[in-house]
PDB file of N, CA, C and O in Angstrom:
ATOM      1  N   MET A   1      59.628 -91.678 -66.967  1.00  0.00           N
ATOM      2  CA  MET A   1      60.156 -91.586 -66.012  1.00  0.00           C
ATOM      3  C   MET A   1      61.478 -92.296 -65.752  1.00  0.00           C
ATOM      4  O   MET A   1      61.430 -93.323 -65.074  1.00  0.00           O
ATOM      5  N   ALA A   2      62.731 -91.840 -66.242  1.00  0.00           N
ATOM      6  CA  ALA A   2      63.837 -92.724 -66.043  1.00  0.00           C
ATOM      7  C   ALA A   2      64.147 -93.016 -65.026  1.00  0.00           C
ATOM      8  O   ALA A   2      64.266 -92.018 -64.315  1.00  0.00           O
ATOM      9  N   GLY A   3      64.374 -93.970 -64.501  1.00  0.00           N
ATOM     10  CA  GLY A   3      64.750 -94.584 -63.006  1.00  0.00           C
ATOM     11  C   GLY A   3      63.731 -94.764 -62.069  1.00  0.00           C
ATOM     12  O   GLY A   3      63.925 -95.203 -60.936  1.00  0.00           O
ATOM     13  N   ILE A   4      62.409 -94.360 -62.625  1.00  0.00           N
ATOM     14  CA  ILE A   4      61.082 -94.547 -61.960  1.00  0.00           C
ATOM     15  C   ILE A   4      60.142 -95.577 -62.235  1.00  0.00           C
ATOM     16  O   ILE A   4      59.574 -96.312 -61.428  1.00  0.00           O
ATOM     17  N   THR A   5      60.014 -95.525 -63.918  1.00  0.00           N
ATOM     18  CA  THR A   5      59.342 -96.461 -64.341  1.00  0.00           C
ATOM     19  C   THR A   5      59.910 -96.734 -65.669  1.00  0.00           C
ATOM     20  O   THR A   5      60.787 -96.072 -66.225  1.00  0.00           O
ATOM     21  N   GLY A   6      59.092 -98.174 -66.286  1.00  0.00           N
ATOM     22  CA  GLY A   6      59.659 -98.598 -67.244  1.00  0.00           C
ATOM     23  C   GLY A   6      59.057-100.106 -67.509  1.00  0.00           C
ATOM     24  O   GLY A   6      57.988-100.407 -66.978  1.00  0.00           O
ATOM     25  N   VAL A   7      59.734-101.017 -68.311  1.00  0.00           N
ATOM     26  CA  VAL A   7      58.907-102.213 -68.520  1.00  0.00           C
ATOM     27  C   VAL A   7      59.083-103.196 -67.137  1.00  0.00           C
ATOM     28  O   VAL A   7      60.156-103.505 -66.620  1.00  0.00           O
ATOM     29  N   GLY A   8      57.757-103.588 -66.700  1.00  0.00           N
ATOM     30  CA  GLY A   8      57.539-104.059 -65.601  1.00  0.00           C
ATOM     31  C   GLY A   8      57.864-103.176 -64.144  1.00  0.00           C
ATOM     32  O   GLY A   8      58.008-103.500 -62.965  1.00  0.00           O
ATOM     33  N   GLN A   9      57.885-102.284 -64.671  1.00  0.00           N
ATOM     34  CA  GLN A   9      57.938-101.115 -63.219  1.00  0.00           C
ATOM     35  C   GLN A   9      56.738-100.276 -63.279  1.00  0.00           C
ATOM     36  O   GLN A   9      56.283 -99.940 -64.372  1.00  0.00           O
ATOM     37  N   LYS A  10      56.218 -99.931 -62.223  1.00  0.00           N
ATOM     38  CA  LYS A  10      55.179 -98.807 -61.890  1.00  0.00           C
ATOM     39  C   LYS A  10      55.558 -97.979 -61.030  1.00  0.00           C
ATOM     40  O   LYS A  10      56.205 -98.398 -60.071  1.00  0.00           O
ATOM     41  N   ALA A  11      55.238 -96.506 -61.155  1.00  0.00           N
ATOM     42  CA  ALA A  11      55.572 -95.333 -60.319  1.00  0.00           C
ATOM     43  C   ALA A  11      54.687 -95.589 -59.223  1.00  0.00           C
ATOM     44  O   ALA A  11      53.687 -96.284 -59.406  1.00  0.00           O
ATOM     45  N   THR A  12      55.009 -94.992 -57.861  1.00  0.00           N
ATOM     46  CA  THR A  12      53.874 -95.104 -56.950  1.00  0.00           C
ATOM     47  C   THR A  12      52.633 -94.144 -57.459  1.00  0.00           C
ATOM     48  O   THR A  12      52.641 -93.291 -58.346  1.00  0.00           O
ATOM     49  N   ASP A  13      51.536 -94.587 -56.572  1.00  0.00           N
ATOM     50  CA  ASP A  13      50.237 -93.863 -57.059  1.00  0.00           C
ATOM     51  C   ASP A  13      50.381 -92.396 -56.756  1.00  0.00           C
ATOM     52  O   ASP A  13      49.643 -91.763 -57.512  1.00  0.00           O
ATOM     53  N   ILE A  14      51.052 -91.617 -55.937  1.00  0.00           N
ATOM     54  CA  ILE A  14      51.051 -90.349 -55.829  1.00  0.00           C
ATOM     55  C   ILE A  14      51.843 -89.637 -56.976  1.00  0.00           C
ATOM     56  O   ILE A  14      51.963 -88.422 -56.820  1.00  0.00           O
ATOM     57  N   LEU A  15      52.325 -90.101 -57.944  1.00  0.00           N
ATOM     58  CA  LEU A  15      52.960 -89.642 -59.100  1.00  0.00           C
ATOM     59  C   LEU A  15      52.379 -89.696 -60.337  1.00  0.00           C
ATOM     60  O   LEU A  15      52.950 -89.511 -61.411  1.00  0.00           O
ATOM     61  N   GLY A  16      50.936 -90.021 -60.109  1.00  0.00           N
ATOM     62  CA  GLY A  16      50.040 -90.132 -61.138  1.00  0.00           C
ATOM     63  C   GLY A  16      49.365 -88.701 -61.572  1.00  0.00           C
ATOM     64  O   GLY A  16      49.382 -87.769 -60.768  1.00  0.00           O
ATOM     65  N   ALA A  17      48.889 -88.586 -62.611  1.00  0.00           N
ATOM     66  CA  ALA A  17      48.180 -87.418 -62.818  1.00  0.00           C
ATOM     67  C   ALA A  17      46.522 -87.723 -63.571  1.00  0.00           C
ATOM     68  O   ALA A  17      46.420 -88.535 -64.491  1.00  0.00           O
ATOM     69  N   TRP A  18      45.500 -87.078 -63.120  1.00  0.00           N
ATOM     70  CA  TRP A  18      44.379 -87.354 -63.531  1.00  0.00           C
ATOM     71  C   TRP A  18      44.343 -86.533 -64.920  1.00  0.00           C
ATOM     72  O   TRP A  18      44.421 -85.305 -64.968  1.00  0.00           O
ATOM     73  N   ALA A  19      44.204 -87.438 -66.123  1.00  0.00           N
ATOM     74  CA  ALA A  19      43.977 -87.211 -67.412  1.00  0.00           C
ATOM     75  C   ALA A  19      43.077 -87.559 -68.196  1.00  0.00           C
ATOM     76  O   ALA A  19      42.558 -88.611 -67.825  1.00  0.00           O
ATOM     77  N   CYS A  20      42.556 -87.052 -69.332  1.00  0.00           N
ATOM     78  CA  CYS A  20      41.811 -87.693 -69.898  1.00  0.00           C
ATOM     79  C   CYS A  20      42.332 -88.843 -70.969  1.00  0.00           C
ATOM     80  O   CYS A  20      43.557 -88.935 -71.061  1.00  0.00           O
ATOM     81  N   SER A  21      41.524 -89.742 -71.800  1.00  0.00           N
ATOM     82  CA  SER A  21      42.156 -90.784 -72.346  1.00  0.00           C
ATOM     83  C   SER A  21      43.069 -90.274 -73.598  1.00  0.00           C
ATOM     84  O   SER A  21      44.141 -90.868 -73.712  1.00  0.00           O
ATOM     85  N   SER A  22      42.851 -89.481 -74.338  1.00  0.00           N
ATOM     86  CA  SER A  22      43.847 -88.429 -75.144  1.00  0.00           C
ATOM     87  C   SER A  22      44.844 -88.121 -74.619  1.00  0.00           C
ATOM     88  O   SER A  22      45.851 -88.438 -75.253  1.00  0.00           O
ATOM     89  N   CYS A  23      45.058 -87.438 -73.366  1.00  0.00           N
ATOM     90  CA  CYS A  23      46.374 -87.077 -72.633  1.00  0.00           C
ATOM     91  C   CYS A  23      46.892 -88.377 -72.178  1.00  0.00           C
ATOM     92  O   CYS A  23      48.117 -88.441 -72.285  1.00  0.00           O
ATOM     93  N   HIS A  24      46.324 -89.447 -71.697  1.00  0.00           N
ATOM     94  CA  HIS A  24      46.959 -90.613 -71.258  1.00  0.00           C
ATOM     95  C   HIS A  24      47.766 -91.276 -72.595  1.00  0.00           C
ATOM     96  O   HIS A  24      48.993 -91.363 -72.549  1.00  0.00           O
ATOM     97  N   ASP A  25      47.125 -91.674 -73.619  1.00  0.00           N
ATOM     98  CA  ASP A  25      47.819 -92.113 -74.744  1.00  0.00           C
ATOM     99  C   ASP A  25      48.900 -91.480 -74.945  1.00  0.00           C
ATOM    100  O   ASP A  25      49.916 -92.159 -75.092  1.00  0.00           O
ATOM    101  N   GLU A  26      48.993 -90.095 -75.006  1.00  0.00           N
ATOM    102  CA  GLU A  26      50.284 -89.501 -75.469  1.00  0.00           C
ATOM    103  C   GLU A  26      51.172 -89.575 -74.302  1.00  0.00           C
ATOM    104  O   GLU A  26      52.340 -89.496 -74.682  1.00  0.00           O
ATOM    105  N   ILE A  27      51.081 -89.683 -73.162  1.00  0.00           N
ATOM    106  CA  ILE A  27      51.734 -89.671 -71.635  1.00  0.00           C
ATOM    107  C   ILE A  27      52.559 -91.176 -72.128  1.00  0.00           C
ATOM    108  O   ILE A  27      53.779 -91.321 -72.050  1.00  0.00           O
ATOM    109  N   ASP A  28      51.750 -92.055 -72.558  1.00  0.00           N
ATOM    110  CA  ASP A  28      52.281 -93.436 -72.596  1.00  0.00           C
ATOM    111  C   ASP A  28      52.869 -93.523 -74.019  1.00  0.00           C
ATOM    112  O   ASP A  28      53.543 -94.509 -74.316  1.00  0.00           O
ATOM    113  N   ARG A  29      52.679 -92.674 -74.790  1.00  0.00           N
ATOM    114  CA  ARG A  29      53.484 -92.481 -76.296  1.00  0.00           C
ATOM    115  C   ARG A  29      52.750 -93.581 -76.728  1.00  0.00           C
ATOM    116  O   ARG A  29      53.445 -94.502 -77.156  1.00  0.00           O
ATOM    117  N   ARG A  30      51.295 -93.789 -76.745  1.00  0.00           N
ATOM    118  CA  ARG A  30      50.749 -95.069 -78.032  1.00  0.00           C
ATOM    119  C   ARG A  30      50.328 -93.906 -79.006  1.00  0.00           C
ATOM    120  O   ARG A  30      50.115 -94.269 -80.162  1.00  0.00           O
ATOM    121  N   THR A  31      50.175 -92.579 -78.732  1.00  0.00           N
ATOM    122  CA  THR A  31      50.306 -91.865 -79.873  1.00  0.00           C
ATOM    123  C   THR A  31      51.495 -90.853 -79.573  1.00  0.00           C
ATOM    124  O   THR A  31      52.183 -90.921 -78.555  1.00  0.00           O
ATOM    125  N   ARG A  32      51.684 -89.758 -80.735  1.00  0.00           N
ATOM    126  CA  ARG A  32      52.987 -88.971 -80.808  1.00  0.00           C
ATOM    127  C   ARG A  32      52.567 -87.757 -81.465  1.00  0.00           C
ATOM    128  O   ARG A  32      53.089 -87.382 -82.514  1.00  0.00           O
ATOM    129  N   CYS A  33      51.518 -87.047 -80.806  1.00  0.00           N
ATOM    130  CA  CYS A  33      51.151 -86.094 -81.444  1.00  0.00           C
ATOM    131  C   CYS A  33      52.074 -84.575 -80.970  1.00  0.00           C
ATOM    132  O   CYS A  33      52.093 -83.461 -81.493  1.00  0.00           O
ATOM    133  N   CYS A  34      52.632 -85.012 -80.016  1.00  0.00           N
ATOM    134  CA  CYS A  34      53.238 -83.844 -78.980  1.00  0.00           C
ATOM    135  C   CYS A  34      54.608 -84.081 -79.100  1.00  0.00           C
ATOM    136  O   CYS A  34      54.895 -85.275 -79.184  1.00  0.00           O
ATOM    137  N   ASP A  35      55.746 -83.116 -79.140  1.00  0.00           N
ATOM    138  CA  ASP A  35      56.928 -83.366 -78.680  1.00  0.00           C
ATOM    139  C   ASP A  35      57.145 -83.734 -77.237  1.00  0.00           C
ATOM    140  O   ASP A  35      56.504 -83.126 -76.379  1.00  0.00           O
ATOM    141  N   LEU A  36      58.022 -84.710 -76.888  1.00  0.00           N
ATOM    142  CA  LEU A  36      58.293 -85.449 -75.940  1.00  0.00           C
ATOM    143  C   LEU A  36      58.564 -84.838 -74.852  1.00  0.00           C
ATOM    144  O   LEU A  36      58.067 -85.248 -73.803  1.00  0.00           O
ATOM    145  N   ASP A  37      59.508 -83.599 -74.871  1.00  0.00           N
ATOM    146  CA  ASP A  37      59.561 -82.833 -73.873  1.00  0.00           C
ATOM    147  C   ASP A  37      58.443 -82.027 -73.421  1.00  0.00           C
ATOM    148  O   ASP A  37      58.298 -81.736 -72.233  1.00  0.00           O
ATOM    149  N   GLU A  38      57.502 -81.592 -74.509  1.00  0.00           N
ATOM    150  CA  GLU A  38      56.129 -80.984 -74.462  1.00  0.00           C
ATOM    151  C   GLU A  38      55.299 -81.616 -72.987  1.00  0.00           C
ATOM    152  O   GLU A  38      54.912 -81.072 -71.954  1.00  0.00           O
ATOM    153  N   VAL A  39      55.260 -83.326 -73.608  1.00  0.00           N
ATOM    154  CA  VAL A  39      54.496 -84.231 -72.911  1.00  0.00           C
ATOM    155  C   VAL A  39      55.006 -84.206 -71.535  1.00  0.00           C
ATOM    156  O   VAL A  39      54.209 -83.989 -70.622  1.00  0.00           O
ATOM    157  N   LYS A  40      56.496 -84.444 -71.240  1.00  0.00           N
ATOM    158  CA  LYS A  40      56.897 -84.785 -69.942  1.00  0.00           C
ATOM    159  C   LYS A  40      56.381 -83.613 -69.274  1.00  0.00           C
ATOM    160  O   LYS A  40      55.710 -83.820 -68.263  1.00  0.00           O
ATOM    161  N   GLN A  41      56.589 -82.272 -69.694  1.00  0.00           N
ATOM    162  CA  GLN A  41      56.340 -81.080 -68.818  1.00  0.00           C
ATOM    163  C   GLN A  41      55.031 -81.318 -68.436  1.00  0.00           C
ATOM    164  O   GLN A  41      54.711 -81.414 -67.251  1.00  0.00           O
ATOM    165  N   ALA A  42      54.045 -81.448 -69.598  1.00  0.00           N
ATOM    166  CA  ALA A  42      52.586 -81.254 -69.147  1.00  0.00           C
ATOM    167  C   ALA A  42      52.071 -82.566 -68.333  1.00  0.00           C
ATOM    168  O   ALA A  42      50.896 -82.609 -67.969  1.00  0.00           O
ATOM    169  N   HIS A  43      52.776 -83.409 -68.113  1.00  0.00           N
ATOM    170  CA  HIS A  43      52.471 -84.676 -67.270  1.00  0.00           C
ATOM    171  C   HIS A  43      53.140 -84.042 -65.878  1.00  0.00           C
ATOM    172  O   HIS A  43      52.452 -84.272 -64.883  1.00  0.00           O
ATOM    173  N   ALA A  44      54.094 -83.449 -65.688  1.00  0.00           N
ATOM    174  CA  ALA A  44      54.660 -83.019 -64.547  1.00  0.00           C
ATOM    175  C   ALA A  44      53.622 -81.975 -64.186  1.00  0.00           C
ATOM    176  O   ALA A  44      53.111 -82.242 -63.099  1.00  0.00           O
ATOM    177  N   ASP A  45      53.218 -81.042 -64.660  1.00  0.00           N
ATOM    178  CA  ASP A  45      52.436 -80.050 -64.779  1.00  0.00           C
ATOM    179  C   ASP A  45      50.886 -81.023 -63.748  1.00  0.00           C
ATOM    180  O   ASP A  45      50.326 -80.756 -62.685  1.00  0.00           O
ATOM    181  N   GLY A  46      50.708 -82.143 -64.754  1.00  0.00           N
ATOM    182  CA  GLY A  46      49.437 -82.667 -64.003  1.00  0.00           C
ATOM    183  C   GLY A  46      49.602 -83.595 -62.838  1.00  0.00           C
ATOM    184  O   GLY A  46      48.637 -84.034 -62.213  1.00  0.00           O
ATOM    185  N   VAL A  47      51.106 -83.940 -62.507  1.00  0.00           N
ATOM    186  CA  VAL A  47      51.058 -84.749 -61.457  1.00  0.00           C
ATOM    187  C   VAL A  47      51.102 -83.549 -60.120  1.00  0.00           C
ATOM    188  O   VAL A  47      50.708 -83.931 -59.018  1.00  0.00           O
ATOM    189  N   PHE A  48      51.505 -82.375 -60.254  1.00  0.00           N
ATOM    190  CA  PHE A  48      51.169 -81.557 -59.217  1.00  0.00           C
ATOM    191  C   PHE A  48      49.977 -80.954 -59.128  1.00  0.00           C
ATOM    192  O   PHE A  48      49.612 -80.739 -57.972  1.00  0.00           O
ATOM    193  N   ARG A  49      49.166 -80.571 -60.090  1.00  0.00           N
ATOM    194  CA  ARG A  49      47.860 -80.191 -59.934  1.00  0.00           C
ATOM    195  C   ARG A  49      47.011 -81.374 -59.367  1.00  0.00           C
ATOM    196  O   ARG A  49      46.107 -81.004 -58.618  1.00  0.00           O
ATOM    197  N   THR A  50      47.111 -82.674 -59.561  1.00  0.00           N
ATOM    198  CA  THR A  50      46.442 -83.889 -59.089  1.00  0.00           C
ATOM    199  C   THR A  50      46.851 -83.871 -57.759  1.00  0.00           C
ATOM    200  O   THR A  50      45.958 -83.976 -56.918  1.00  0.00           O
ATOM    201  N   ILE A  51      48.035 -83.758 -57.369  1.00  0.00           N
ATOM    202  CA  ILE A  51      48.332 -83.788 -55.956  1.00  0.00           C
ATOM    203  C   ILE A  51      47.634 -82.501 -55.167  1.00  0.00           C
ATOM    204  O   ILE A  51      46.967 -82.659 -54.145  1.00  0.00           O
ATOM    205  N   ALA A  52      47.859 -81.312 -55.731  1.00  0.00           N
ATOM    206  CA  ALA A  52      46.975 -80.260 -55.089  1.00  0.00           C
ATOM    207  C   ALA A  52      45.756 -80.694 -54.776  1.00  0.00           C
ATOM    208  O   ALA A  52      45.384 -80.624 -53.605  1.00  0.00           O
ATOM    209  N   ASN A  53      44.896 -81.235 -55.806  1.00  0.00           N
ATOM    210  CA  ASN A  53      43.567 -81.435 -55.751  1.00  0.00           C
ATOM    211  C   ASN A  53      43.231 -82.240 -54.588  1.00  0.00           C
ATOM    212  O   ASN A  53      42.391 -82.018 -53.716  1.00  0.00           O
ATOM    213  N   LEU A  54      44.084 -83.274 -54.735  1.00  0.00           N
ATOM    214  CA  LEU A  54      44.009 -84.285 -53.455  1.00  0.00           C
ATOM    215  C   LEU A  54      43.994 -83.955 -52.422  1.00  0.00           C
ATOM    216  O   LEU A  54      43.114 -84.319 -51.642  1.00  0.00           O
ATOM    217  N   VAL A  55      44.985 -83.148 -52.089  1.00  0.00           N
ATOM    218  CA  VAL A  55      45.324 -82.143 -50.699  1.00  0.00           C
ATOM    219  C   VAL A  55      43.809 -81.576 -50.397  1.00  0.00           C
ATOM    220  O   VAL A  55      43.127 -81.849 -49.409  1.00  0.00           O
ATOM    221  N   ASN A  56      43.427 -80.657 -51.578  1.00  0.00           N
ATOM    222  CA  ASN A  56      42.214 -79.612 -51.243  1.00  0.00           C
ATOM    223  C   ASN A  56      41.208 -80.589 -50.639  1.00  0.00           C
ATOM    224  O   ASN A  56      40.624 -80.383 -49.575  1.00  0.00           O
ATOM    225  N   GLU A  57      41.027 -81.845 -51.532  1.00  0.00           N
ATOM    226  CA  GLU A  57      39.795 -82.840 -50.908  1.00  0.00           C
ATOM    227  C   GLU A  57      39.966 -83.307 -49.679  1.00  0.00           C
ATOM    228  O   GLU A  57      38.949 -83.685 -49.098  1.00  0.00           O
ATOM    229  N   GLY A  58      41.135 -83.391 -49.048  1.00  0.00           N
ATOM    230  CA  GLY A  58      41.436 -83.850 -47.401  1.00  0.00           C
ATOM    231  C   GLY A  58      41.718 -85.440 -48.009  1.00  0.00           C
ATOM    232  O   GLY A  58      41.388 -86.412 -47.330  1.00  0.00           O
ATOM    233  N   LYS A  59      42.244 -85.570 -49.112  1.00  0.00           N
ATOM    234  CA  LYS A  59      42.742 -87.051 -49.419  1.00  0.00           C
ATOM    235  C   LYS A  59      43.941 -87.533 -49.102  1.00  0.00           C
ATOM    236  O   LYS A  59      44.152 -88.705 -48.788  1.00  0.00           O
ATOM    237  N   VAL A  60      44.803 -86.617 -49.174  1.00  0.00           N
ATOM    238  CA  VAL A  60      46.151 -86.456 -49.286  1.00  0.00           C
ATOM    239  C   VAL A  60      46.553 -85.392 -48.170  1.00  0.00           C
ATOM    240  O   VAL A  60      46.097 -84.250 -48.137  1.00  0.00           O
ATOM    241  N   ASN A  61      47.529 -85.952 -47.200  1.00  0.00           N
ATOM    242  CA  ASN A  61      47.838 -85.049 -46.177  1.00  0.00           C
ATOM    243  C   ASN A  61      48.839 -84.038 -46.503  1.00  0.00           C
ATOM    244  O   ASN A  61      49.974 -84.464 -46.717  1.00  0.00           O
ATOM    245  N   GLY A  62      48.629 -82.734 -46.586  1.00  0.00           N
ATOM    246  CA  GLY A  62      49.541 -81.889 -47.535  1.00  0.00           C
ATOM    247  C   GLY A  62      50.840 -81.220 -46.728  1.00  0.00           C
ATOM    248  O   GLY A  62      51.639 -80.429 -47.229  1.00  0.00           O
ATOM    249  N   ARG A  63      50.857 -81.666 -45.518  1.00  0.00           N
ATOM    250  CA  ARG A  63      51.973 -81.367 -44.463  1.00  0.00           C
ATOM    251  C   ARG A  63      53.449 -81.771 -44.992  1.00  0.00           C
ATOM    252  O   ARG A  63      54.432 -81.596 -44.273  1.00  0.00           O
TER     253      ARG A  63
END
């Protein structure tokens, strides 16, 4: 995530996505089975879904 993460930089926890180990490897580009743009879109979708789940569980305030 340009400008948000990089070498020695970690994004804030709210920008994380729940993912299996295979998806995590693809997002971190340890594997390269998918096109980068596809991976970026899937990760963004995952972040939104994770935030929605956290709001539904009452762990994050959705207001």
